N, C-alpha and C positions, 0 to 999 in steps of 0.2 A: 453436301449437308445443307439443312435449312438455314435461314438467316439468323436464328438465335445463337447466342454464344455457347461454345462448348463449356462444360462444367467439369472440373477436375478436383477431386478431394484429396488433399495431401495431409496425412497424419491428423485427420480430424479437422483440418482447416479448410473451409469452403473458399476456393479461389477460382476466379473466372479469367479465362484468357480471351483474346479478341476473336470475333466471329471468323469462321472460315470464309475465305473469299477466293475468287478465281481471277487470275490476271487476264490481260487482253488475249492471251493465247488459249485461255480456257483451262489452264492448269491450276491446281490448288497451291496457294501460297505456302512457303516454307513454314511460316508461323502456324498456320492451320494444321499442316501435316505433323509438325512436332507435337502440337497439342493433342491430336488424335492418337499419335503413338504413345504419348504419356498416359492417356486414358486407357489404352489397351494394355500397357504394362501394369497399370493399377487394377486390371481385371474389370474394366468398364465400371468402376465403382460409382454408384449413384447414391450412396448413403454414407453420411459422415461416420467415421470411426473414432473411438477414443484416442487421444494423443498418446503415443508411446515414447516420445522423445521430449527433450527439454525444448523450451521456446526458442533457444538459440539454435538448436539443431534444426528445428522446423523452419526457422527463418533462412538458414543456409540452404536448405533443400528448396524452399520456395524461390530463392534467388536463382538457383540452377534451373528450375523449371521455367521461370520467367524468361531467362535468356534463351532457352531452347525453343520457346514459343515466339521468338522474334522480337523480344524486348531487350532493353539494356538496363542495368542497375546503376543508379546514381545515388550514392549514399545509402539511405534506407528506403528509397522510393523507386518505383518501377516507372520507366518512361519508354513508351513505344516509339519506334523510329518514324512512324507516320502519325497522322493526327489522331489523338486518343478518341476512342468511341466510348459509350457508356460502360461497356464491359471492362474496358481498361481502367476507367475511373473507379469502378467497384474494386478491381484488383488492387489499385493503389491504396484505397482505403483499408482493405484487408491487410496489406503489408504494414501499414501504420499500426493496425491493431496488434499484429504479431510482434512488432518492435516494442510496443508498450508492454506486452505480456512478458517479453524477455527482461525488460527493466524491472518488472515486479518480482523477479527472482531474488532481488536484493532489497534489503530493508532501508528505508530512509527516515525512520523514526524509532526512538526508543521510549517506552513508557514504563515508568515505575509507579505502580498502583499502591499507594499507602492505605492499607485496609486495617483500620484500628478495631480492637476489641471495644465492646460497648462501654467499658469502664474508662477508656482513654478520654481525657478531656480535650476540648478544642485547643487549649493552649499547648498541651503536649504534642498534639498532632501538628499544629502550626510550626512549632519549634523543630519538629522532626523533618518537615518539608524543607525548612531553611537549612538544616544540616545536610540533607541530601543535596541541595543546591550547592552548598559550599564544597562538598566532597567532589561533585562533578566539576566544579570550577577548578579545583586543584588538578584535575585531569585535562584541563583546557576545554571543557565543554559547557556551553551556555544551555540553559534550560528554561522551560515555560511551565506555567501552573494553571490548573483548572480544577473546579469541583467535579464530582462524578454523578451528581444527582442522588448520591447515597451519603454515607457518613465519612467517606474517605476523600483523598486528594490524588490527583495525577500530576506527577512531575514528568514533563515531556521534553525529550532531547532530539532536535532535528539533526540528521547527519546526511552526508553525501552517500548515495546508494552505491557504495563500493564493495560492501561485504554482503554475503548471503545471510539468510535468516538464522542459520545454525550458529554462525560466528557471532552475530549480534545477540542472540539469546544467551550464548555462553558468556559474553561480556556482562550482560545484565545479571545473570546468575552469580558471577564472580563478585560483582559490585554488591549485590544483596548479601552474600556471604560475608564480605568484608564489613558491612554495616552491622551485621549480626554479631560478628566477633568483637567489634569495637564496643558495642553496648548490648550484650546478650540478655540483659534484663528488660530491654525495651523493644528490640527488633527481632523479627523471626523471618527466616527465609524458606520455611516449609509451610505448605498449605495444610495446616492442621488446626481445626477448630478447638480441639482440646488443649493444645499447647499455646493457643493465642491469648489466653487469659492475661489481662493487663499488658498486652504487647501490641505491636503494630506489625502486621504481615507485609513485608516488602514484596509485593507480587510482581515477579519478573516474567511470569508466564504469558503476559500480554504480547511478548516479543517472539512468539512462535508463529511460523507461517500458518495461516488459517485461524488463528486466535482473533478474538474481537475485543474492542474497547469502545466505550461510549464516545461518540464524536462531539466536538464542541457545539454548543447551542442546541443539543438534542435533548428532548424530554424523556424521562423514564416512565415505564408503565407502572406507576405507583400512585398512591393517593396524592392529589394535588398536582400531579405531573411535574415533579422536580426536574430542573434543567441542569445539564452539565455546562457550566459557564466558565470561560477563561477569566483568570484573575491576574491582577498585578501582584508582585511580591509584597508590596506594602499592605495588601489585604490580609496578610497573615497577622497583622497587628490589631485586627478587629477584635473586640472584646468577646464575641461569640461566633460560633460557626455560621458562615453565611449560607442561607438557603434561598434558592430562586425557583419559585413554582409558577407554572403557567397560570394557575388560578390567581396569583398575586402579581401578574405582569406589570400592572400600573405602578407598583411600588419599586420596581427595579429596572424599568425600561430605560431610565436615564443612563444606565451603564452602557447601553448600546451606542452612545455618542462617542465613546472611546474604545479602542481595540488594544488590549494588553498584549495581543499576539501579532501586532502589526509588523514586527521584524522577523517573524518566524521563517518566512520564505526568503528573507535576505540573509539568514544565518547559515553560512556554508562552513561546515566543520567535518573533519574526517576522523572517524573512530580508529585509533591506533590498534594494530593487531599484536 
């Protein structure tokens, strides 16, 4: 074969093995032979296919292929027995990508989106966020606060990525239901505009895999470009709802001198099942 690396596609993951070489006797090295056989087994696949397995299964299969191609697996990295060539380094990077994808199958953050009816005052919303914080603390969970760039607030709970998204969403739903049962005249756990009058919807649906939530320091596509900004819990004592717009950046840029979320990555807590 020519000098370029053989290319093998494994369940939609583009992985390169080292170039085929000939030893001094003119025979093809075992690594190149195994790579060629792997390509033949896959039907000489030259086009990525959609993944059919979980990231964990894909990682296990990639490990097996890597070993058959003359490499050895050390932790989650591939290391060839001889000096790595560029193709090996590409493969090593791909392996890291797959390991990261496997970790993404578990949630490491819980978001409670407090979405108030227009009639809800800032003071009521602020007190509600404090109540959510207290209830989470009673469960041994620290939380962080931010604006959403809209009229609501996000209470954010960092967790160790031990549970999958389904389990985390179930916890968030159960928590929202408990808050609703505790104060049914104020809280709502169902996404219903009609039922939301004079209430706060505790939106737990941000915790489903594939769902989105505004990121900290991100502007919204609205008039003035309001920004979702991390808050300290003492900000809930402000007399009116804080609004931070890109158009008024000079008025609030001093807030960037401190980070209310500086401890979020240092907060290691496990969600009990």
